[in-house]
MILO-372865 format. One line per 8 residues: their letters; for each residue x, y, z of C-alpha. Coordinates in nm, 3 decimals. Each point is the difference from the previous one (the first is absolute). Layout:
a	X Y Z | ...;
***
This chain:
mstpptsv	0.000 0.000 0.000 | 0.136 0.337 -0.094 | 0.049 0.241 0.289 | -0.137 0.354 -0.019 | 0.251 0.278 -0.057 | 0.110 0.188 0.308 | 0.010 0.345 -0.150 | -0.256 0.219 -0.172;
saattpaa	0.083 0.080 -0.361 | -0.112 0.299 -0.197 | -0.278 -0.209 -0.150 | -0.157 -0.036 0.343 | 0.003 0.362 0.112 | -0.327 0.153 0.116 | -0.057 0.152 -0.344 | 0.008 -0.348 -0.153;
vvapesqr	-0.280 -0.131 0.216 | -0.248 0.281 -0.050 | -0.142 -0.173 -0.309 | -0.222 -0.246 0.194 | -0.185 0.303 0.145 | -0.147 0.067 -0.345 | -0.083 -0.363 -0.083 | -0.362 -0.106 -0.010;
wwtklgpg	-0.097 -0.175 0.324 | -0.065 -0.340 -0.157 | 0.353 -0.019 -0.140 | 0.129 -0.001 0.358 | -0.185 -0.322 0.082 | 0.217 -0.311 0.012 | 0.100 -0.226 0.290 | -0.295 0.105 0.216;
litgaadd	-0.255 -0.052 -0.277 | 0.138 -0.342 -0.098 | 0.030 -0.108 0.363 | -0.357 0.106 0.080 | -0.137 -0.172 -0.310 | 0.196 -0.319 0.072 | -0.167 -0.003 0.341 | -0.325 -0.098 -0.176;
dpsgiaty	0.152 -0.324 -0.130 | -0.201 -0.325 -0.030 | 0.064 -0.055 0.372 | -0.163 0.334 0.076 | -0.283 -0.061 -0.246 | -0.071 -0.340 0.158 | 0.011 0.141 0.352 | -0.225 0.297 -0.079;
sqagaqfg	-0.242 -0.223 -0.195 | -0.022 -0.252 0.281 | -0.050 0.280 0.255 | -0.279 0.156 -0.205 | -0.167 -0.336 -0.065 | 0.011 -0.108 0.364 | -0.076 0.327 0.180 | -0.149 0.224 -0.266;
ytvgwtll	0.054 0.373 0.028 | 0.089 -0.013 0.371 | 0.379 -0.027 -0.058 | 0.029 0.316 -0.210 | 0.124 0.199 0.300 | 0.334 -0.184 -0.009 | 0.101 0.185 -0.316 | -0.067 0.339 0.157;
ltyplmmg	0.229 -0.107 0.284 | 0.279 -0.148 -0.212 | 0.051 0.296 -0.234 | 0.186 0.230 0.245 | 0.177 -0.300 0.152 | 0.122 -0.112 -0.344 | 0.110 0.355 -0.075 | 0.206 0.019 0.319;
iqlasari	0.194 -0.325 -0.039 | 0.043 0.020 -0.379 | 0.122 0.359 0.018 | 0.249 -0.098 0.271 | 0.129 -0.282 -0.225 | 0.023 0.225 -0.306 | 0.186 0.271 0.192 | 0.257 -0.252 0.122;
grvtgknl	0.077 -0.099 -0.360 | 0.010 0.357 -0.131 | 0.203 0.149 0.287 | 0.257 -0.279 0.042 | 0.018 -0.151 -0.348 | -0.026 -0.339 0.174 | -0.283 -0.252 0.006 | -0.157 -0.123 0.324;
tetfarfc	0.223 -0.306 0.043 | 0.315 0.212 -0.031 | -0.149 0.259 0.234 | -0.099 -0.256 0.267 | 0.355 -0.138 -0.008 | 0.126 0.335 0.132 | -0.171 -0.032 0.340 | -0.136 -0.357 0.033;
pkwlvaal	0.193 -0.317 0.091 | 0.076 -0.214 -0.304 | -0.222 -0.283 0.124 | -0.297 0.236 0.029 | 0.050 0.131 -0.354 | 0.021 -0.360 -0.122 | -0.325 -0.083 0.183 | -0.182 0.298 -0.154;
vllllvan	0.123 -0.091 -0.349 | -0.102 -0.364 0.050 | -0.349 0.100 0.114 | -0.037 0.221 -0.306 | 0.123 -0.277 -0.231 | -0.241 -0.260 0.141 | -0.301 0.234 -0.015 | 0.085 0.115 -0.355;
vinlgadl	0.045 -0.352 -0.137 | -0.335 -0.108 0.148 | -0.157 0.313 -0.148 | 0.157 -0.069 -0.339 | -0.140 -0.353 -0.006 | -0.346 0.112 0.104 | -0.002 0.286 -0.253 | 0.112 -0.226 -0.286;
samgdsaa	-0.264 -0.256 0.091 | -0.271 0.266 -0.001 | 0.124 0.136 -0.334 | 0.000 -0.349 -0.152 | -0.357 -0.058 0.116 | -0.116 0.334 -0.140 | 0.169 -0.056 -0.337 | -0.161 -0.343 -0.028;
lvahghaa	-0.341 0.154 0.065 | 0.041 0.259 -0.276 | 0.204 -0.191 -0.262 | -0.063 -0.361 0.111 | 0.282 -0.254 0.020 | 0.201 -0.121 0.299 | 0.050 0.245 0.286 | 0.338 -0.155 0.090;
wyavgfgl	0.149 0.079 -0.341 | -0.119 0.357 0.020 | 0.160 0.035 0.347 | 0.333 -0.128 -0.134 | -0.025 0.232 -0.300 | -0.071 0.309 0.209 | 0.290 -0.079 0.233 | 0.239 -0.049 -0.292;
lslllqvf	-0.118 0.313 -0.181 | 0.041 0.216 0.310 | 0.349 -0.138 0.062 | 0.114 0.058 -0.359 | -0.128 0.359 0.005 | 0.187 0.073 0.323 | 0.325 -0.153 -0.123 | 0.017 0.119 -0.361;
lpyqryvr	-0.205 0.317 -0.026 | 0.187 0.323 0.086 | -0.116 0.141 0.332 | -0.124 0.331 -0.141 | -0.228 -0.173 -0.254 | -0.112 -0.256 0.258 | -0.113 0.272 0.240 | -0.215 0.149 -0.277;
ilkwltls	-0.172 -0.337 -0.049 | -0.068 -0.025 0.373 | -0.155 0.349 0.000 | -0.236 -0.097 -0.282 | -0.095 -0.321 0.181 | -0.135 0.209 0.289 | -0.296 0.083 -0.228 | -0.118 -0.362 0.036;
lfayvgvv	-0.113 0.089 0.353 | -0.286 0.202 -0.141 | -0.164 -0.323 -0.115 | -0.142 -0.017 0.353 | -0.147 0.347 -0.028 | -0.178 -0.130 -0.309 | -0.132 -0.301 0.191 | -0.159 0.223 0.266;
favqvdwp	-0.178 0.213 -0.258 | -0.123 -0.312 -0.179 | -0.189 -0.121 0.310 | -0.260 0.144 0.235 | 0.167 0.136 0.314 | -0.174 0.104 0.321 | 0.201 0.321 0.033 | -0.150 0.110 0.336;
aaargvfa	0.101 -0.337 0.149 | 0.347 0.031 -0.158 | 0.039 0.348 0.155 | -0.107 -0.128 0.341 | 0.258 -0.279 -0.029 | 0.273 0.262 -0.047 | -0.106 0.277 0.240 | -0.204 -0.188 0.264;
phfqwsre	0.193 -0.323 0.057 | -0.158 -0.299 0.168 | 0.266 -0.224 0.156 | -0.059 -0.369 0.074 | 0.210 -0.183 0.257 | 0.020 -0.337 -0.173 | 0.286 -0.207 -0.133 | -0.121 0.033 -0.359;
yvttivai	-0.043 0.378 0.014 | 0.331 0.066 0.176 | 0.185 -0.230 -0.242 | -0.155 0.187 -0.291 | 0.101 0.339 0.144 | 0.356 -0.126 0.055 | 0.009 -0.133 -0.357 | -0.117 0.338 -0.134;
lgttispy	0.269 0.178 0.201 | 0.260 -0.256 -0.110 | -0.078 0.030 -0.368 | -0.016 0.381 0.022 | 0.310 0.059 0.214 | 0.243 -0.268 -0.122 | 0.377 -0.026 0.062 | 0.086 -0.048 -0.366;
lffwqasq	-0.147 0.345 -0.073 | 0.239 0.166 0.247 | 0.303 -0.170 -0.155 | -0.115 0.065 -0.357 | -0.070 0.372 0.033 | 0.331 0.065 0.177 | 0.197 -0.199 -0.259 | -0.179 0.174 -0.288;
eveeirrv	0.101 0.338 0.137 | 0.358 -0.127 -0.006 | -0.049 -0.120 -0.361 | -0.134 0.344 -0.094 | 0.312 0.165 0.146 | 0.212 -0.220 -0.226 | -0.223 0.058 -0.303 | -0.012 0.382 0.014;
padlplri	0.350 0.149 -0.048 | -0.082 0.320 0.193 | -0.128 -0.187 0.306 | 0.209 -0.090 0.304 | -0.084 -0.131 0.347 | -0.132 0.298 0.193 | 0.264 -0.034 0.272 | 0.250 0.087 -0.273;
aphqarlq	-0.219 0.250 -0.187 | -0.222 0.168 0.263 | -0.091 0.280 -0.243 | -0.220 -0.255 -0.182 | -0.195 -0.083 0.316 | -0.288 0.249 -0.036 | -0.101 -0.115 -0.349 | 0.061 -0.368 0.070;
frrlrldt	-0.196 -0.006 0.326 | -0.289 0.176 -0.173 | 0.010 -0.262 -0.278 | 0.014 -0.283 0.257 | -0.309 0.131 0.178 | -0.194 0.040 -0.326 | 0.109 -0.337 -0.140 | -0.071 -0.189 0.323;
afgmgisn	-0.331 0.175 0.074 | -0.129 -0.064 -0.352 | 0.122 -0.361 -0.015 | -0.143 -0.096 0.340 | -0.321 0.190 -0.074 | -0.055 -0.193 -0.323 | 0.078 -0.325 0.184 | -0.262 0.060 0.269;
liaffiit	-0.261 0.134 -0.241 | 0.024 -0.312 -0.215 | -0.015 -0.219 0.313 | -0.323 0.177 0.096 | -0.147 -0.072 -0.344 | 0.094 -0.370 0.024 | -0.163 -0.036 0.344 | -0.305 0.190 -0.122;
aaaatlha	-0.034 -0.216 -0.313 | 0.019 -0.321 0.204 | -0.246 0.134 0.259 | -0.250 0.113 -0.264 | 0.009 -0.329 -0.190 | 0.126 -0.300 0.196 | -0.101 0.101 0.354 | -0.333 0.142 -0.113;
hgqtniet	-0.086 -0.334 -0.165 | 0.108 -0.218 0.292 | 0.337 -0.110 -0.139 | 0.214 0.071 0.304 | 0.271 -0.263 -0.041 | 0.237 0.022 -0.296 | 0.243 -0.292 -0.032 | 0.173 0.072 -0.333;
tsqaalal	0.074 0.303 -0.213 | -0.191 -0.155 -0.289 | -0.303 -0.037 0.229 | 0.022 0.371 0.087 | -0.004 0.095 -0.367 | -0.258 -0.260 -0.106 | -0.235 0.105 0.278 | -0.017 0.345 -0.158;
rpiagefa	-0.114 -0.132 -0.338 | -0.364 -0.085 0.078 | -0.033 0.293 0.244 | 0.181 0.283 -0.176 | 0.028 -0.127 -0.358 | 0.276 -0.091 -0.242 | 0.159 0.347 0.003 | 0.060 0.005 0.376;
fslfalgi	0.124 -0.359 -0.009 | 0.255 0.080 -0.273 | 0.117 0.318 0.172 | 0.055 -0.185 0.328 | 0.199 -0.282 -0.164 | 0.209 0.226 -0.225 | 0.073 0.234 0.291 | 0.167 -0.288 0.185;
lgtgmlal	0.231 -0.058 -0.298 | 0.100 0.366 -0.030 | 0.061 0.055 0.370 | 0.183 -0.332 0.022 | 0.246 0.100 -0.273 | 0.056 0.323 0.193 | 0.052 -0.176 0.335 | 0.228 -0.288 -0.109;
pvlagsaa	0.310 0.218 -0.061 | -0.063 0.191 0.324 | -0.013 -0.322 0.203 | 0.294 -0.172 -0.171 | 0.204 0.320 -0.035 | -0.033 0.108 0.364 | 0.101 -0.349 0.119 | 0.300 -0.014 -0.234;
eavasyfr	0.113 0.352 0.099 | -0.018 -0.087 0.370 | 0.194 -0.327 -0.029 | 0.264 0.145 -0.234 | 0.047 0.298 0.230 | 0.051 -0.225 0.302 | 0.281 -0.186 -0.179 | 0.130 0.325 -0.155;
wrkgldlp	-0.041 -0.122 -0.356 | -0.046 0.235 -0.294 | -0.368 0.056 -0.058 | -0.265 0.205 -0.174 | -0.235 -0.031 -0.295 | 0.203 0.270 -0.171 | 0.300 -0.236 -0.026 | 0.041 -0.246 -0.291;
lakarsfy	-0.003 -0.372 0.074 | 0.377 -0.038 -0.045 | 0.071 0.254 0.275 | -0.246 -0.127 0.263 | -0.028 -0.376 -0.048 | -0.058 -0.078 0.369 | -0.275 0.259 0.027 | -0.182 -0.135 -0.304;
ailaaama	0.054 -0.357 0.121 | -0.188 0.086 0.322 | -0.271 0.165 -0.210 | -0.032 -0.314 -0.213 | 0.003 -0.230 0.307 | -0.276 0.201 0.170 | -0.213 -0.014 -0.315 | 0.068 -0.374 -0.044;
lgvaisls	-0.105 -0.069 0.359 | -0.310 0.208 -0.055 | -0.087 -0.202 -0.310 | 0.056 -0.325 0.195 | -0.239 0.117 0.273 | -0.258 0.096 -0.261 | 0.021 -0.354 -0.146 | -0.023 -0.171 0.339;
glnpiaal	-0.379 -0.010 0.005 | -0.048 0.247 0.285 | -0.338 0.167 0.021 | 0.080 0.330 -0.183 | -0.222 0.237 0.195 | 0.082 -0.163 0.334 | 0.372 0.035 -0.079 | -0.050 0.362 -0.101;
fwaavina	-0.198 0.075 0.314 | 0.249 -0.163 0.236 | 0.291 0.164 -0.183 | -0.162 0.330 0.104 | -0.025 -0.119 0.362 | 0.368 -0.105 -0.004 | 0.093 0.343 -0.140 | -0.184 0.168 0.286;
visvpvmv	0.185 -0.198 0.267 | 0.353 0.037 -0.143 | -0.048 0.367 -0.089 | 0.025 0.109 0.364 | 0.376 -0.059 0.054 | 0.075 0.141 -0.347 | -0.204 0.313 0.073 | 0.178 0.051 0.332;
avmiaass	0.335 -0.016 -0.183 | -0.123 0.245 -0.268 | -0.118 0.253 0.258 | 0.322 -0.023 0.202 | 0.206 0.054 -0.317 | -0.212 0.290 -0.127 | 0.025 0.172 0.341 | 0.375 -0.056 0.045;
akvmgkmv	0.242 0.289 -0.054 | 0.274 -0.261 -0.051 | -0.188 -0.128 -0.306 | -0.182 0.309 -0.126 | 0.224 0.284 0.117 | -0.203 0.319 0.035 | -0.279 -0.142 -0.218 | -0.166 -0.224 0.258;
lpkrwkvi	-0.370 -0.065 -0.042 | -0.208 0.305 0.110 | -0.193 -0.039 0.324 | -0.347 -0.027 -0.157 | 0.114 -0.287 -0.224 | 0.177 -0.166 0.292 | -0.328 0.001 0.191 | -0.193 -0.147 -0.294;
gwlatgam	0.272 -0.258 -0.070 | 0.006 -0.120 0.361 | -0.382 -0.006 0.006 | 0.010 -0.228 -0.305 | 0.251 -0.225 0.176 | -0.215 -0.008 0.313 | -0.314 -0.077 -0.203 | 0.168 -0.297 -0.166;
aaasaall	0.129 -0.127 0.335 | -0.347 0.034 0.156 | -0.162 -0.178 -0.294 | 0.248 -0.289 0.023 | -0.056 -0.025 0.377 | -0.379 0.001 -0.049 | 0.034 -0.282 -0.252 | 0.203 -0.203 0.250;
ivsl	-0.258 0.062 0.276 | -0.303 -0.105 -0.206 | 0.189 -0.300 -0.139 | 0.075 -0.124 0.352;
***
């Protein structure tokens, strides 16, 4: 991995970084937008669909809660990458014992591989519904296609593809407007929450939190900020080029707020669609992704069915590189191997080998015969539980002058970030209590 220069050249003077001020706002969207969109992967779609089918509109309040919490922890992760020029694994190594860093990386790797397998399985099922054929072959094909794009497509072009794939999320907006929604009930579910103290309800809430606030998103957004520093010649880590801080922090806030906002809005539409169709017609238990899509066909019609199935494919292709890439970045960083999607295969063989291994394991899990939607749902629960130690490490790093210099996380974002960490810890504890 190339190291950032230690001096500021003429190309990076304040005059050189005024240009972004005049750019249109949507051109400043990048890591935050892609990260937020990848949050609504097939795991998220399955979790939100199951929540809406089982409990109707009553779980909508979770998305109002998670938006500021997502903002706090994702912004902390992004700032670490932009200020230090290091990803989270490299940053944790500065103040955590090596065994603890290894444990955090291992937890991330396990959760991501399970998520990859569940996502590929869901994508295979959805493709078989739309195009017919064997779901297993589609799962293998999607995994191989995603891997080849990551390895052989230049990073700058690949990022453009990922940005366009975010449009697939709006399939779920289309589903909602193709069915009859009880909007007063949906509003009450968001603004007048009704909590149930039962194992099923608590598990569902934990799954929603886990699929919304997931460790791989923290690692991905931080690493993508580092990739952006390498990609843009005028950009440097902010500890080296503090004159860039004002514009970059403004971009980070816009990018993260928009990305997380889109993520939560789409999640709301998925829950609402499931509540208005499946729950309203007594179908409260979804066992497979194909069942979720097929159940819409007689209730909402062919259009809604097709949108639901195709949305899983689009969001899956967006999420696969985020899951595999964040795992590969974390492992390669721990062993101090050269890494990054901006590097050609010949210069980062170990990094791409980890990427390929993660994808291969994901494909193997998808072919193992696991119940797709159950695997997706429990992947979200696993994410919720393991996110707590990762979030603690992120908040300590973002608040540390040793790591961030004078650019530590502002107090208001510290409060929100720690509230997010506390919420995830409380949710995990509640799950343990009701399970016992």
